[in-house]
C-alpha positions in Angstrom: -10.9 -50.2 -43.6 -7.6 -48.5 -42.7 -6.5 -51.8 -41.2 -7.3 -53.7 -44.4 -5.3 -51.1 -46.4 -2.4 -51.5 -44.0 -2.5 -55.3 -44.3 -2.7 -55.1 -48.1 0.4 -52.8 -48.2 2.2 -55.0 -45.8 1.6 -58.1 -48.0 2.9 -56.3 -51.1 5.9 -54.7 -49.3 4.6 -51.2 -50.0 5.2 -48.4 -47.5 2.2 -46.7 -45.9 0.7 -44.1 -48.2 2.6 -45.4 -51.2 0.7 -46.4 -54.3 0.9 -49.8 -56.1 3.4 -49.9 -58.9 1.9 -48.6 -62.2 3.0 -51.6 -64.2 0.5 -53.7 -62.2 -2.3 -51.5 -63.5 -1.5 -51.9 -67.2 -3.4 -54.2 -69.5 -1.4 -56.8 -71.2 -0.2 -56.0 -74.7 -2.1 -57.6 -77.5 -0.8 -58.4 -81.0 -2.0 -56.0 -83.6 -4.2 -57.6 -86.3 -2.5 -57.7 -89.7 -5.5 -58.8 -91.8 -9.2 -58.3 -92.1 -11.4 -55.4 -90.9 -9.5 -54.8 -87.7 -6.4 -54.1 -89.7 -8.3 -51.5 -91.7 -8.4 -49.5 -88.5 -4.6 -49.1 -88.7 -4.7 -46.4 -91.3 -1.6 -44.3 -92.1 -2.5 -41.3 -90.1 0.0 -39.2 -92.1 -2.0 -39.7 -95.3 -5.4 -39.9 -93.6 -5.5 -36.2 -93.0 -7.7 -34.6 -95.7 -5.2 -32.1 -97.3 -2.3 -34.6 -97.2 -4.5 -37.3 -98.8 -5.5 -34.8 -101.5 -1.9 -33.9 -102.2 -0.8 -37.5 -102.5 -3.8 -38.4 -104.6 -3.3 -35.4 -107.0 0.4 -36.3 -107.3 -0.5 -40.0 -108.0 -2.3 -39.0 -111.2 0.1 -36.3 -112.3 3.8 -36.6 -112.9 4.4 -33.4 -110.9 2.5 -30.4 -109.7 3.6 -26.9 -108.8 2.8 -25.3 -105.4 0.3 -23.0 -107.2 -1.3 -25.9 -109.1 -1.8 -27.8 -105.8 -3.0 -24.7 -104.0 -5.7 -24.0 -106.7 -6.6 -27.6 -107.0 -7.1 -28.1 -103.3 -8.6 -24.7 -102.7 -6.4 -24.1 -99.7 -4.1 -21.3 -98.3 -0.3 -21.0 -98.8 0.4 -21.8 -95.2 -1.9 -24.8 -95.0 -0.5 -26.3 -98.1 3.1 -25.6 -97.0 2.7 -27.3 -93.6 1.1 -30.4 -95.1 3.5 -30.7 -98.0 6.4 -30.4 -95.5 5.0 -33.3 -93.4 4.8 -35.4 -96.5 8.4 -34.4 -97.5 9.7 -35.4 -94.0 8.0 -38.8 -94.4 9.7 -39.0 -97.8 6.3 -39.4 -99.5 6.9 -36.4 -101.8 10.0 -34.7 -103.1 10.1 -30.9 -103.5 12.2 -29.2 -106.1 12.7 -25.4 -106.0 13.8 -23.5 -109.0 13.4 -20.2 -110.8 11.6 -19.4 -114.1 13.2 -16.1 -114.8 13.0 -14.3 -111.5 9.9 -16.1 -110.3 10.4 -18.9 -107.8 8.8 -22.3 -108.8 8.2 -25.1 -106.3 7.3 -28.4 -107.8 6.2 -31.6 -106.0 6.5 -35.2 -107.1 5.3 -38.4 -105.4 8.1 -40.8 -104.4 8.0 -44.5 -104.7 7.5 -44.7 -100.9 4.6 -42.2 -101.2 3.0 -44.3 -103.9 3.3 -47.5 -101.8 1.9 -45.7 -98.8 -1.1 -44.5 -100.9 -1.7 -48.0 -102.2 -1.6 -49.4 -98.6 -4.0 -46.7 -97.5 -6.4 -47.4 -100.3 -6.3 -51.1 -99.5 -7.1 -50.3 -95.9 -10.0 -48.1 -96.9 -11.3 -50.9 -99.3 -11.3 -53.3 -96.3 -13.3 -50.8 -94.3 -15.8 -50.4 -97.1 -16.1 -54.2 -97.5 -16.6 -54.7 -93.7 -19.3 -51.9 -93.6 -21.1 -53.7 -96.5 -20.9 -57.0 -94.6 -18.8 -58.7 -97.2 
C-alpha cells in the first residue's frame, strides 16, 4: 500500500507526505439556472428573513411608516427592528429619515425603487415555488 502511494505521488510530482492540490478535488462550476423552479431556489436572502420581509411588505403598501408603527405592526423589539431595518438600509431597499416633532425624535422609513423591485423579484420567485409545488 505504501509503495502504491509513493508511486502515485511520484507520477503527480508530489513530495512524500504532501496532499494533492485542492483544486483537483473541486467539482466543476455549473451555470446557475435563470428560469423555472430551480431559479426559485435563488431567493433574495436579504428579504427572505421574516422580519425584513415584513418590513418591506408593510412599506410596499404604505407610503411611509415610523419606527414605532413598524415595531407595533410587526410585534417586535426595538433592537430587532433596528438591526433588520439597518440591513435593508445598507442594501438601499429602504431609506430612513430622522427628525424631531417638538423634542421627540421621529424615525420614518420608506421603500426605495430598488426595494420595490427586489420585493417584486422575491414574490415572483415565491410564485414559481408555489407553482412547482402544485405541479403546474
